Each structure stands twice: as structure tokens, then as C-alpha cells.
All heavy atoms as TSV, in Angstrom:
chain	resi	resn	atom	element	x	y	z
A	1	MET	N	N	-132.974	-42.710	-25.657
A	1	MET	CA	C	-134.066	-42.081	-26.384
A	1	MET	C	C	-135.206	-43.065	-26.605
A	1	MET	O	O	-136.357	-42.724	-26.428
A	1	MET	CB	C	-133.524	-41.527	-27.706
A	1	MET	CG	C	-134.559	-40.904	-28.586
A	1	MET	SD	S	-135.082	-39.331	-27.873
A	1	MET	CE	C	-136.128	-38.759	-29.140
A	2	ALA	N	N	-134.907	-44.289	-26.968
A	2	ALA	CA	C	-135.943	-45.290	-27.217
A	2	ALA	C	C	-136.729	-45.576	-25.947
A	2	ALA	O	O	-137.941	-45.777	-25.999
A	2	ALA	CB	C	-135.331	-46.571	-27.774
A	3	SER	N	N	-136.050	-45.593	-24.788
A	3	SER	CA	C	-136.759	-45.854	-23.537
A	3	SER	C	C	-137.740	-44.729	-23.217
A	3	SER	O	O	-138.783	-44.953	-22.617
A	3	SER	CB	C	-135.785	-46.054	-22.384
A	3	SER	OG	O	-135.050	-44.872	-22.155
A	4	ASP	N	N	-137.401	-43.486	-23.604
A	4	ASP	CA	C	-138.321	-42.366	-23.421
A	4	ASP	C	C	-139.588	-42.577	-24.236
A	4	ASP	O	O	-140.690	-42.291	-23.779
A	4	ASP	CB	C	-137.677	-41.045	-23.837
A	4	ASP	CG	C	-136.546	-40.633	-22.914
A	4	ASP	OD1	O	-136.484	-41.157	-21.783
A	4	ASP	OD2	O	-135.728	-39.806	-23.324
A	5	LEU	N	N	-139.448	-43.099	-25.442
A	5	LEU	CA	C	-140.602	-43.351	-26.301
A	5	LEU	C	C	-141.470	-44.459	-25.727
A	5	LEU	O	O	-142.696	-44.382	-25.767
A	5	LEU	CB	C	-140.155	-43.705	-27.722
A	5	LEU	CG	C	-139.463	-42.577	-28.491
A	5	LEU	CD1	C	-138.955	-43.093	-29.832
A	5	LEU	CD2	C	-140.393	-41.402	-28.687
A	6	ILE	N	N	-140.832	-45.485	-25.192
A	6	ILE	CA	C	-141.582	-46.589	-24.587
A	6	ILE	C	C	-142.357	-46.077	-23.384
A	6	ILE	O	O	-143.538	-46.386	-23.220
A	6	ILE	CB	C	-140.639	-47.744	-24.194
A	6	ILE	CG1	C	-140.065	-48.397	-25.457
A	6	ILE	CG2	C	-141.371	-48.778	-23.347
A	6	ILE	CD1	C	-138.915	-49.340	-25.201
A	7	GLN	N	N	-141.731	-45.271	-22.523
A	7	GLN	CA	C	-142.397	-44.716	-21.346
A	7	GLN	C	C	-143.585	-43.849	-21.765
A	7	GLN	O	O	-144.661	-43.941	-21.192
A	7	GLN	CB	C	-141.412	-43.896	-20.503
A	7	GLN	CG	C	-141.996	-43.383	-19.216
A	7	GLN	CD	C	-142.367	-44.500	-18.255
A	7	GLN	OE1	O	-141.819	-45.589	-18.285
A	7	GLN	NE2	N	-143.317	-44.225	-17.394
A	8	PHE	N	N	-143.412	-43.007	-22.792
A	8	PHE	CA	C	-144.502	-42.162	-23.275
A	8	PHE	C	C	-145.652	-43.020	-23.776
A	8	PHE	O	O	-146.808	-42.744	-23.494
A	8	PHE	CB	C	-144.008	-41.235	-24.393
A	8	PHE	CG	C	-145.093	-40.370	-24.952
A	8	PHE	CD1	C	-145.561	-39.284	-24.231
A	8	PHE	CD2	C	-145.665	-40.649	-26.177
A	8	PHE	CE1	C	-146.577	-38.478	-24.729
A	8	PHE	CE2	C	-146.675	-39.857	-26.679
A	8	PHE	CZ	C	-147.126	-38.773	-25.959
A	9	LYS	N	N	-145.362	-44.086	-24.482
A	9	LYS	CA	C	-146.396	-44.989	-24.997
A	9	LYS	C	C	-147.177	-45.602	-23.837
A	9	LYS	O	O	-148.402	-45.692	-23.881
A	9	LYS	CB	C	-145.753	-46.074	-25.859
A	9	LYS	CG	C	-146.689	-47.116	-26.368
A	9	LYS	CD	C	-147.587	-46.584	-27.444
A	9	LYS	CE	C	-148.371	-47.728	-28.056
A	9	LYS	NZ	N	-149.695	-47.358	-28.429
A	10	LYS	N	N	-146.500	-46.004	-22.766
A	10	LYS	CA	C	-147.179	-46.580	-21.607
A	10	LYS	C	C	-148.128	-45.562	-20.974
A	10	LYS	O	O	-149.242	-45.894	-20.600
A	10	LYS	CB	C	-146.162	-47.055	-20.571
A	10	LYS	CG	C	-145.389	-48.280	-21.000
A	10	LYS	CD	C	-144.375	-48.656	-19.942
A	10	LYS	CE	C	-143.535	-49.831	-20.375
A	10	LYS	NZ	N	-142.514	-50.164	-19.382
A	11	ILE	N	N	-147.698	-44.318	-20.859
A	11	ILE	CA	C	-148.544	-43.272	-20.282
A	11	ILE	C	C	-149.734	-43.008	-21.200
A	11	ILE	O	O	-150.875	-42.933	-20.747
A	11	ILE	CB	C	-147.737	-41.978	-20.037
A	11	ILE	CG1	C	-146.706	-42.218	-18.932
A	11	ILE	CG2	C	-148.656	-40.818	-19.676
A	11	ILE	CD1	C	-145.710	-41.097	-18.764
A	12	ALA	N	N	-149.475	-42.894	-22.497
A	12	ALA	CA	C	-150.547	-42.628	-23.460
A	12	ALA	C	C	-151.577	-43.745	-23.460
A	12	ALA	O	O	-152.764	-43.492	-23.690
A	12	ALA	CB	C	-149.959	-42.432	-24.855
A	13	ASP	N	N	-151.155	-44.967	-23.204
A	13	ASP	CA	C	-152.092	-46.090	-23.160
A	13	ASP	C	C	-153.071	-45.973	-22.000
A	13	ASP	O	O	-154.161	-46.551	-22.040
A	13	ASP	CB	C	-151.339	-47.420	-23.033
A	13	ASP	CG	C	-150.623	-47.813	-24.316
A	13	ASP	OD1	O	-150.946	-47.245	-25.376
A	13	ASP	OD2	O	-149.744	-48.686	-24.237
A	14	GLU	N	N	-152.726	-45.255	-20.952
A	14	GLU	CA	C	-153.545	-45.160	-19.746
A	14	GLU	C	C	-154.529	-43.990	-19.769
A	14	GLU	O	O	-155.477	-43.975	-19.019
A	14	GLU	CB	C	-152.661	-45.034	-18.502
A	14	GLU	CG	C	-151.711	-46.174	-18.277
A	14	GLU	CD	C	-152.404	-47.504	-17.976
A	14	GLU	OE1	O	-153.631	-47.545	-17.772
A	14	GLU	OE2	O	-151.699	-48.514	-17.948
A	15	ILE	N	N	-154.293	-42.994	-20.605
A	15	ILE	CA	C	-155.080	-41.759	-20.572
A	15	ILE	C	C	-155.923	-41.621	-21.835
A	15	ILE	O	O	-155.440	-41.854	-22.932
A	15	ILE	CB	C	-154.155	-40.536	-20.431
A	15	ILE	CG1	C	-153.348	-40.644	-19.136
A	15	ILE	CG2	C	-154.942	-39.233	-20.474
A	15	ILE	CD1	C	-152.269	-39.603	-18.989
A	16	THR	N	N	-157.157	-41.229	-21.646
A	16	THR	CA	C	-158.057	-40.925	-22.755
A	16	THR	C	C	-158.410	-39.444	-22.672
A	16	THR	O	O	-158.656	-38.931	-21.577
A	16	THR	CB	C	-159.358	-41.757	-22.643
A	16	THR	OG1	O	-159.012	-43.134	-22.625
A	16	THR	CG2	C	-160.300	-41.473	-23.790
A	17	ILE	N	N	-158.418	-38.775	-23.794
A	17	ILE	CA	C	-158.796	-37.361	-23.834
A	17	ILE	C	C	-160.245	-37.265	-24.302
A	17	ILE	O	O	-160.586	-37.744	-25.373
A	17	ILE	CB	C	-157.886	-36.547	-24.779
A	17	ILE	CG1	C	-156.414	-36.726	-24.406
A	17	ILE	CG2	C	-158.294	-35.078	-24.786
A	17	ILE	CD1	C	-156.042	-36.239	-23.028
A	18	ARG	N	N	-161.088	-36.654	-23.466
A	18	ARG	CA	C	-162.485	-36.445	-23.851
A	18	ARG	C	C	-162.549	-35.408	-24.950
A	18	ARG	O	O	-162.008	-34.314	-24.812
A	18	ARG	CB	C	-163.292	-35.937	-22.651
A	18	ARG	CG	C	-164.176	-36.940	-22.061
A	18	ARG	CD	C	-165.122	-36.411	-21.003
A	18	ARG	NE	N	-164.720	-35.200	-20.310
A	18	ARG	CZ	C	-164.833	-35.024	-19.005
A	18	ARG	NH1	N	-165.321	-35.963	-18.233
A	18	ARG	NH2	N	-164.458	-33.900	-18.449
A	19	GLU	N	N	-163.197	-35.745	-26.055
A	19	GLU	CA	C	-163.289	-34.813	-27.186
A	19	GLU	C	C	-164.124	-33.585	-26.862
A	19	GLU	O	O	-163.849	-32.499	-27.359
A	19	GLU	CB	C	-163.855	-35.531	-28.408
A	19	GLU	CG	C	-162.884	-36.526	-29.025
A	19	GLU	CD	C	-163.412	-37.133	-30.304
A	19	GLU	OE1	O	-164.232	-36.481	-30.990
A	19	GLU	OE2	O	-163.000	-38.255	-30.618
A	20	SER	N	N	-165.135	-33.730	-26.023
A	20	SER	CA	C	-166.047	-32.617	-25.751
A	20	SER	C	C	-165.364	-31.424	-25.089
A	20	SER	O	O	-165.700	-30.282	-25.373
A	20	SER	CB	C	-167.216	-33.085	-24.895
A	20	SER	OG	O	-166.757	-33.561	-23.638
A	21	ASP	N	N	-164.394	-31.693	-24.194
A	21	ASP	CA	C	-163.768	-30.583	-23.469
A	21	ASP	C	C	-162.252	-30.706	-23.325
A	21	ASP	O	O	-161.616	-29.863	-22.710
A	21	ASP	CB	C	-164.400	-30.414	-22.100
A	21	ASP	CG	C	-164.338	-31.683	-21.252
A	21	ASP	OD1	O	-163.688	-32.654	-21.673
A	21	ASP	OD2	O	-164.945	-31.696	-20.172
A	22	GLY	N	N	-161.678	-31.766	-23.884
A	22	GLY	CA	C	-160.224	-31.918	-23.854
A	22	GLY	C	C	-159.657	-32.358	-22.520
A	22	GLY	O	O	-158.440	-32.323	-22.319
A	23	VAL	N	N	-160.496	-32.791	-21.603
A	23	VAL	CA	C	-160.034	-33.220	-20.278
A	23	VAL	C	C	-159.472	-34.637	-20.373
A	23	VAL	O	O	-160.065	-35.507	-21.008
A	23	VAL	CB	C	-161.198	-33.159	-19.259
A	23	VAL	CG1	C	-160.821	-33.825	-17.952
A	23	VAL	CG2	C	-161.613	-31.723	-19.026
A	24	GLY	N	N	-158.339	-34.853	-19.733
A	24	GLY	CA	C	-157.748	-36.184	-19.669
A	24	GLY	C	C	-158.458	-37.030	-18.625
A	24	GLY	O	O	-158.733	-36.562	-17.530
A	25	VAL	N	N	-158.761	-38.270	-18.989
A	25	VAL	CA	C	-159.466	-39.179	-18.095
A	25	VAL	C	C	-158.620	-40.433	-17.936
A	25	VAL	O	O	-158.113	-40.975	-18.920
A	25	VAL	CB	C	-160.852	-39.551	-18.680
A	25	VAL	CG1	C	-161.573	-40.517	-17.776
A	25	VAL	CG2	C	-161.681	-38.309	-18.924
A	26	VAL	N	N	-158.473	-40.883	-16.705
A	26	VAL	CA	C	-157.723	-42.103	-16.429
A	26	VAL	C	C	-158.505	-42.906	-15.393
A	26	VAL	O	O	-159.140	-42.344	-14.502
A	26	VAL	CB	C	-156.286	-41.792	-15.951
A	26	VAL	CG1	C	-156.286	-41.073	-14.626
A	26	VAL	CG2	C	-155.438	-43.033	-15.883
A	27	SER	N	N	-158.486	-44.211	-15.544
A	27	SER	CA	C	-159.180	-45.076	-14.587
A	27	SER	C	C	-158.374	-45.176	-13.291
A	27	SER	O	O	-157.191	-44.808	-13.247
A	27	SER	CB	C	-159.360	-46.474	-15.180
A	27	SER	OG	O	-158.095	-47.115	-15.308
A	28	ILE	N	N	-159.007	-45.693	-12.259
A	28	ILE	CA	C	-158.306	-45.934	-10.995
A	28	ILE	C	C	-157.130	-46.879	-11.235
A	28	ILE	O	O	-156.013	-46.637	-10.769
A	28	ILE	CB	C	-159.255	-46.541	-9.935
A	28	ILE	CG1	C	-160.365	-45.555	-9.573
A	28	ILE	CG2	C	-158.497	-47.003	-8.705
A	28	ILE	CD1	C	-159.951	-44.427	-8.676
A	29	ARG	N	N	-157.369	-47.947	-11.982
A	29	ARG	CA	C	-156.289	-48.897	-12.262
A	29	ARG	C	C	-155.177	-48.257	-13.081
A	29	ARG	O	O	-154.002	-48.496	-12.838
A	29	ARG	CB	C	-156.838	-50.131	-12.977
A	29	ARG	CG	C	-157.689	-50.993	-12.092
A	29	ARG	CD	C	-158.225	-52.198	-12.860
A	29	ARG	NE	N	-159.243	-52.873	-12.110
A	29	ARG	CZ	C	-159.040	-53.960	-11.374
A	29	ARG	NH1	N	-157.840	-54.483	-11.318
A	29	ARG	NH2	N	-160.026	-54.510	-10.708
A	30	GLY	N	N	-155.559	-47.430	-14.056
A	30	GLY	CA	C	-154.558	-46.733	-14.867
A	30	GLY	C	C	-153.724	-45.781	-14.031
A	30	GLY	O	O	-152.502	-45.710	-14.173
A	31	ALA	N	N	-154.377	-45.040	-13.151
A	31	ALA	CA	C	-153.657	-44.117	-12.264
A	31	ALA	C	C	-152.704	-44.883	-11.360
A	31	ALA	O	O	-151.572	-44.454	-11.120
A	31	ALA	CB	C	-154.647	-43.302	-11.439
A	32	ALA	N	N	-153.160	-46.039	-10.879
A	32	ALA	CA	C	-152.307	-46.860	-10.016
A	32	ALA	C	C	-151.079	-47.355	-10.780
A	32	ALA	O	O	-149.965	-47.314	-10.258
A	32	ALA	CB	C	-153.106	-48.044	-9.471
A	33	ARG	N	N	-151.282	-47.814	-12.003
A	33	ARG	CA	C	-150.135	-48.279	-12.806
A	33	ARG	C	C	-149.153	-47.142	-13.047
A	33	ARG	O	O	-147.938	-47.327	-12.946
A	33	ARG	CB	C	-150.612	-48.870	-14.129
A	33	ARG	CG	C	-151.171	-50.268	-14.010
A	33	ARG	CD	C	-151.385	-50.905	-15.376
A	33	ARG	NE	N	-152.486	-50.286	-16.095
A	33	ARG	CZ	C	-153.766	-50.693	-16.028
A	33	ARG	NH1	N	-154.098	-51.712	-15.263
A	33	ARG	NH2	N	-154.688	-50.076	-16.728
A	34	LEU	N	N	-149.668	-45.950	-13.366
A	34	LEU	CA	C	-148.782	-44.804	-13.601
A	34	LEU	C	C	-148.020	-44.414	-12.339
A	34	LEU	O	O	-146.873	-43.987	-12.412
A	34	LEU	CB	C	-149.593	-43.613	-14.113
A	34	LEU	CG	C	-150.142	-43.754	-15.528
A	34	LEU	CD1	C	-151.108	-42.622	-15.833
A	34	LEU	CD2	C	-149.022	-43.787	-16.550
A	35	ALA	N	N	-148.662	-44.566	-11.179
A	35	ALA	CA	C	-148.025	-44.197	-9.908
A	35	ALA	C	C	-147.172	-45.314	-9.319
A	35	ALA	O	O	-146.436	-45.100	-8.363
A	35	ALA	CB	C	-149.098	-43.789	-8.902
A	36	GLY	N	N	-147.302	-46.514	-9.888
A	36	GLY	CA	C	-146.523	-47.640	-9.379
A	36	GLY	C	C	-147.051	-48.193	-8.070
A	36	GLY	O	O	-146.284	-48.716	-7.257
A	37	VAL	N	N	-148.355	-48.042	-7.842
A	37	VAL	CA	C	-148.985	-48.568	-6.627
A	37	VAL	C	C	-150.172	-49.432	-7.024
A	37	VAL	O	O	-150.546	-49.497	-8.188
A	37	VAL	CB	C	-149.443	-47.432	-5.680
A	37	VAL	CG1	C	-148.261	-46.601	-5.220
A	37	VAL	CG2	C	-150.485	-46.543	-6.347
A	38	SER	N	N	-150.798	-50.072	-6.043
A	38	SER	CA	C	-151.957	-50.912	-6.332
A	38	SER	C	C	-153.208	-50.056	-6.514
A	38	SER	O	O	-153.297	-48.939	-5.995
A	38	SER	CB	C	-152.186	-51.911	-5.199
A	38	SER	OG	O	-152.635	-51.233	-4.039
A	39	ALA	N	N	-154.177	-50.589	-7.235
A	39	ALA	CA	C	-155.457	-49.906	-7.405
A	39	ALA	C	C	-156.147	-49.738	-6.054
A	39	ALA	O	O	-156.828	-48.738	-5.813
A	39	ALA	CB	C	-156.346	-50.678	-8.375
A	40	GLU	N	N	-155.946	-50.717	-5.171
A	40	GLU	CA	C	-156.535	-50.630	-3.836
A	40	GLU	C	C	-155.980	-49.431	-3.068
A	40	GLU	O	O	-156.704	-48.771	-2.323
A	40	GLU	CB	C	-156.289	-51.924	-3.053
A	40	GLU	CG	C	-157.030	-53.129	-3.594
A	40	GLU	CD	C	-156.364	-53.751	-4.825
A	40	GLU	OE1	O	-155.147	-53.549	-5.032
A	40	GLU	OE2	O	-157.070	-54.410	-5.592
A	41	ALA	N	N	-154.690	-49.155	-3.234
A	41	ALA	CA	C	-154.081	-48.006	-2.544
A	41	ALA	C	C	-154.697	-46.696	-3.032
A	41	ALA	O	O	-154.980	-45.801	-2.223
A	41	ALA	CB	C	-152.570	-47.994	-2.765
A	42	ILE	N	N	-154.919	-46.583	-4.339
A	42	ILE	CA	C	-155.536	-45.373	-4.891
A	42	ILE	C	C	-156.973	-45.246	-4.378
A	42	ILE	O	O	-157.396	-44.173	-3.938
A	42	ILE	CB	C	-155.525	-45.401	-6.434
A	42	ILE	CG1	C	-154.094	-45.414	-6.979
A	42	ILE	CG2	C	-156.327	-44.239	-7.013
A	42	ILE	CD1	C	-153.353	-44.116	-6.894
A	43	SER	N	N	-157.726	-46.347	-4.420
A	43	SER	CA	C	-159.115	-46.324	-3.948
A	43	SER	C	C	-159.185	-45.930	-2.476
A	43	SER	O	O	-160.029	-45.126	-2.069
A	43	SER	CB	C	-159.766	-47.691	-4.142
A	43	SER	OG	O	-159.924	-47.970	-5.505
A	44	LYS	N	N	-158.296	-46.486	-1.671
A	44	LYS	CA	C	-158.275	-46.179	-0.238
A	44	LYS	C	C	-157.975	-44.698	-0.015
A	44	LYS	O	O	-158.590	-44.057	0.836
A	44	LYS	CB	C	-157.238	-47.050	0.462
A	44	LYS	CG	C	-157.222	-46.893	1.957
A	44	LYS	CD	C	-156.222	-47.840	2.595
A	44	LYS	CE	C	-156.184	-47.673	4.096
A	44	LYS	NZ	N	-155.215	-48.558	4.723
A	45	ALA	N	N	-157.052	-44.143	-0.796
A	45	ALA	CA	C	-156.708	-42.728	-0.654
A	45	ALA	C	C	-157.909	-41.847	-0.976
A	45	ALA	O	O	-158.196	-40.873	-0.267
A	45	ALA	CB	C	-155.536	-42.378	-1.558
A	46	PHE	N	N	-158.649	-42.187	-2.035
A	46	PHE	CA	C	-159.830	-41.401	-2.391
A	46	PHE	C	C	-160.917	-41.518	-1.342
A	46	PHE	O	O	-161.587	-40.546	-1.021
A	46	PHE	CB	C	-160.389	-41.821	-3.754
A	46	PHE	CG	C	-159.644	-41.236	-4.920
A	46	PHE	CD1	C	-159.122	-42.061	-5.898
A	46	PHE	CD2	C	-159.472	-39.873	-5.051
A	46	PHE	CE1	C	-158.436	-41.533	-6.980
A	46	PHE	CE2	C	-158.784	-39.325	-6.116
A	46	PHE	CZ	C	-158.267	-40.161	-7.084
A	47	LYS	N	N	-161.106	-42.704	-0.782
A	47	LYS	CA	C	-162.156	-42.910	0.214
A	47	LYS	C	C	-161.846	-42.209	1.528
A	47	LYS	O	O	-162.756	-41.859	2.275
A	47	LYS	CB	C	-162.359	-44.406	0.464
A	47	LYS	CG	C	-163.028	-45.096	-0.702
A	47	LYS	CD	C	-163.142	-46.583	-0.466
A	47	LYS	CE	C	-163.717	-47.267	-1.701
A	47	LYS	NZ	N	-163.739	-48.727	-1.546
A	48	SER	N	N	-160.567	-41.996	1.818
A	48	SER	CA	C	-160.192	-41.392	3.092
A	48	SER	C	C	-160.212	-39.868	3.054
A	48	SER	O	O	-160.030	-39.222	4.080
A	48	SER	CB	C	-158.802	-41.870	3.515
A	48	SER	OG	O	-157.821	-41.335	2.658
A	49	VAL	N	N	-160.460	-39.288	1.897
A	49	VAL	CA	C	-160.459	-37.829	1.765
A	49	VAL	C	C	-161.740	-37.263	2.378
A	49	VAL	O	O	-162.836	-37.721	2.106
A	49	VAL	CB	C	-160.351	-37.415	0.277
A	49	VAL	CG1	C	-160.539	-35.920	0.128
A	49	VAL	CG2	C	-159.021	-37.844	-0.300
A	50	ASN	N	N	-161.589	-36.268	3.213
A	50	ASN	CA	C	-162.738	-35.582	3.794
A	50	ASN	C	C	-163.276	-34.606	2.754
A	50	ASN	O	O	-162.619	-33.632	2.419
A	50	ASN	CB	C	-162.335	-34.843	5.066
A	50	ASN	CG	C	-163.504	-34.150	5.723
A	50	ASN	OD1	O	-164.631	-34.209	5.248
A	50	ASN	ND2	N	-163.235	-33.474	6.818
A	51	GLN	N	N	-164.468	-34.862	2.254
A	51	GLN	CA	C	-165.004	-34.045	1.171
A	51	GLN	C	C	-165.871	-32.894	1.657
A	51	GLN	O	O	-166.411	-32.150	0.869
A	51	GLN	CB	C	-165.787	-34.926	0.206
A	51	GLN	CG	C	-164.881	-35.937	-0.461
A	51	GLN	CD	C	-165.598	-36.777	-1.490
A	51	GLN	OE1	O	-166.748	-36.541	-1.812
A	51	GLN	NE2	N	-164.911	-37.747	-2.016
A	52	LYS	N	N	-165.990	-32.741	2.971
A	52	LYS	CA	C	-166.745	-31.614	3.504
A	52	LYS	C	C	-165.826	-30.400	3.589
A	52	LYS	O	O	-164.661	-30.522	3.954
A	52	LYS	CB	C	-167.277	-31.941	4.898
A	52	LYS	CG	C	-168.312	-33.036	4.907
A	52	LYS	CD	C	-168.810	-33.286	6.317
A	52	LYS	CE	C	-169.824	-34.399	6.331
A	52	LYS	NZ	N	-170.308	-34.676	7.695
A	53	PRO	N	N	-166.352	-29.213	3.253
A	53	PRO	CA	C	-165.517	-28.018	3.366
A	53	PRO	C	C	-165.114	-27.769	4.824
A	53	PRO	O	O	-165.904	-27.984	5.736
A	53	PRO	CB	C	-166.420	-26.891	2.867
A	53	PRO	CG	C	-167.564	-27.541	2.186
A	53	PRO	CD	C	-167.669	-28.929	2.724
A	54	SER	N	N	-163.903	-27.306	5.018
A	54	SER	CA	C	-163.437	-26.977	6.363
A	54	SER	C	C	-164.179	-25.738	6.880
A	54	SER	O	O	-164.871	-25.049	6.121
A	54	SER	CB	C	-161.935	-26.691	6.336
A	54	SER	OG	O	-161.703	-25.494	5.596
A	55	LYS	N	N	-164.012	-25.453	8.145
A	55	LYS	CA	C	-164.634	-24.266	8.733
A	55	LYS	C	C	-164.152	-23.010	8.012
A	55	LYS	O	O	-164.950	-22.117	7.704
A	55	LYS	CB	C	-164.320	-24.188	10.225
A	55	LYS	CG	C	-165.005	-23.050	10.930
A	55	LYS	CD	C	-164.744	-23.080	12.428
A	55	LYS	CE	C	-165.428	-21.914	13.114
A	55	LYS	NZ	N	-165.159	-21.916	14.553
A	56	LEU	N	N	-162.856	-22.948	7.713
A	56	LEU	CA	C	-162.303	-21.804	6.985
A	56	LEU	C	C	-162.959	-21.681	5.607
A	56	LEU	O	O	-163.379	-20.589	5.209
A	56	LEU	CB	C	-160.782	-21.938	6.833
A	56	LEU	CG	C	-160.103	-20.906	5.942
A	56	LEU	CD1	C	-160.320	-19.498	6.486
A	56	LEU	CD2	C	-158.631	-21.213	5.792
A	57	ALA	N	N	-163.067	-22.798	4.885
A	57	ALA	CA	C	-163.683	-22.762	3.563
A	57	ALA	C	C	-165.140	-22.317	3.646
A	57	ALA	O	O	-165.593	-21.517	2.815
A	57	ALA	CB	C	-163.580	-24.130	2.908
A	58	ARG	N	N	-165.868	-22.804	4.630
A	58	ARG	CA	C	-167.265	-22.396	4.803
A	58	ARG	C	C	-167.364	-20.891	5.059
A	58	ARG	O	O	-168.224	-20.210	4.491
A	58	ARG	CB	C	-167.921	-23.180	5.930
A	58	ARG	CG	C	-168.217	-24.623	5.571
A	58	ARG	CD	C	-169.123	-25.312	6.600
A	58	ARG	NE	N	-168.655	-25.197	7.981
A	58	ARG	CZ	C	-167.865	-26.069	8.592
A	58	ARG	NH1	N	-167.433	-27.133	7.945
A	58	ARG	NH2	N	-167.500	-25.878	9.848
A	59	ASN	N	N	-166.472	-20.376	5.897
A	59	ASN	CA	C	-166.466	-18.922	6.174
A	59	ASN	C	C	-166.174	-18.117	4.925
A	59	ASN	O	O	-166.806	-17.089	4.677
A	59	ASN	CB	C	-165.466	-18.586	7.270
A	59	ASN	CG	C	-165.924	-19.011	8.643
A	59	ASN	OD1	O	-167.114	-19.210	8.869
A	59	ASN	ND2	N	-164.986	-19.181	9.559
A	60	LEU	N	N	-165.227	-18.566	4.143
A	60	LEU	CA	C	-164.901	-17.853	2.909
A	60	LEU	C	C	-166.054	-17.898	1.920
A	60	LEU	O	O	-166.366	-16.904	1.266
A	60	LEU	CB	C	-163.629	-18.446	2.272
A	60	LEU	CG	C	-162.334	-18.180	3.036
A	60	LEU	CD1	C	-161.193	-18.980	2.443
A	60	LEU	CD2	C	-162.017	-16.695	3.037
A	61	ILE	N	N	-166.712	-19.053	1.810
A	61	ILE	CA	C	-167.867	-19.189	0.921
A	61	ILE	C	C	-168.967	-18.243	1.363
A	61	ILE	O	O	-169.597	-17.562	0.531
A	61	ILE	CB	C	-168.351	-20.661	0.883
A	61	ILE	CG1	C	-167.328	-21.535	0.160
A	61	ILE	CG2	C	-169.722	-20.763	0.216
A	61	ILE	CD1	C	-167.559	-23.029	0.325
A	62	GLU	N	N	-169.201	-18.157	2.673
A	62	GLU	CA	C	-170.235	-17.245	3.207
A	62	GLU	C	C	-169.924	-15.792	2.899
A	62	GLU	O	O	-170.824	-14.981	2.757
A	62	GLU	CB	C	-170.373	-17.446	4.719
A	62	GLU	CG	C	-171.045	-18.740	5.097
A	62	GLU	CD	C	-171.008	-18.989	6.603
A	62	GLU	OE1	O	-170.585	-18.099	7.381
A	62	GLU	OE2	O	-171.411	-20.104	7.003
A	63	GLN	N	N	-168.636	-15.459	2.766
A	63	GLN	CA	C	-168.237	-14.090	2.463
A	63	GLN	C	C	-168.192	-13.810	0.962
A	63	GLN	O	O	-167.796	-12.741	0.540
A	63	GLN	CB	C	-166.864	-13.804	3.073
A	63	GLN	CG	C	-166.891	-13.811	4.587
A	63	GLN	CD	C	-165.514	-13.578	5.181
A	63	GLN	OE1	O	-164.659	-12.962	4.560
A	63	GLN	NE2	N	-165.307	-14.071	6.383
A	64	GLY	N	N	-168.584	-14.805	0.164
A	64	GLY	CA	C	-168.676	-14.577	-1.279
A	64	GLY	C	C	-167.545	-15.152	-2.109
A	64	GLY	O	O	-167.542	-15.037	-3.326
A	65	PHE	N	N	-166.563	-15.789	-1.455
A	65	PHE	CA	C	-165.500	-16.436	-2.212
A	65	PHE	C	C	-166.027	-17.741	-2.785
A	65	PHE	O	O	-166.814	-18.436	-2.143
A	65	PHE	CB	C	-164.272	-16.714	-1.339
A	65	PHE	CG	C	-163.530	-15.470	-0.956
A	65	PHE	CD1	C	-163.853	-14.781	0.218
A	65	PHE	CD2	C	-162.525	-14.976	-1.759
A	65	PHE	CE1	C	-163.173	-13.649	0.584
A	65	PHE	CE2	C	-161.834	-13.834	-1.397
A	65	PHE	CZ	C	-162.168	-13.156	-0.231
A	66	ASP	N	N	-165.606	-18.074	-3.990
A	66	ASP	CA	C	-166.095	-19.288	-4.627
A	66	ASP	C	C	-164.981	-20.292	-4.833
A	66	ASP	O	O	-163.910	-20.020	-5.172
A	66	ASP	CB	C	-166.735	-18.946	-5.954
A	66	ASP	CG	C	-167.592	-20.069	-6.467
A	66	ASP	OD1	O	-167.859	-21.021	-5.737
A	66	ASP	OD2	O	-167.991	-19.959	-7.628
């Protein structure tokens, strides 16, 4: 039981809740610590994501889907 409390404290230390909308915010380094990987690995994963909509997504958007 005590180890569960320690783990919860570690997670709570990494996350901040924005008062304006209640959204949880975590830094790249915090996310990396929670995931057990390096901050560089998280940054690389974000940089490698294709942020352009796919052809299917573009077609759906053109048809009125949001």
C-alpha cells in the first residue's frame, strides 16, 4: 500500500492541472520520466509524427466531417 502512495506522489509531481479548463499539463521531461524513457526519445517521437491530414481525412473534411 505504501508503494502505491509513493508511485502516486511521483506521478502527481509531474502533472499540473490548468485551473482555467482543468486540462492536465506535463512537460516533455515529465512525460519521459513517467514513461521510463529519455526526453530525447519523446521529442524524437513527436518530431516524427506526420501532422498533415491523410487523403482520407481530407476527403472526410471536404464532405463536412470535422
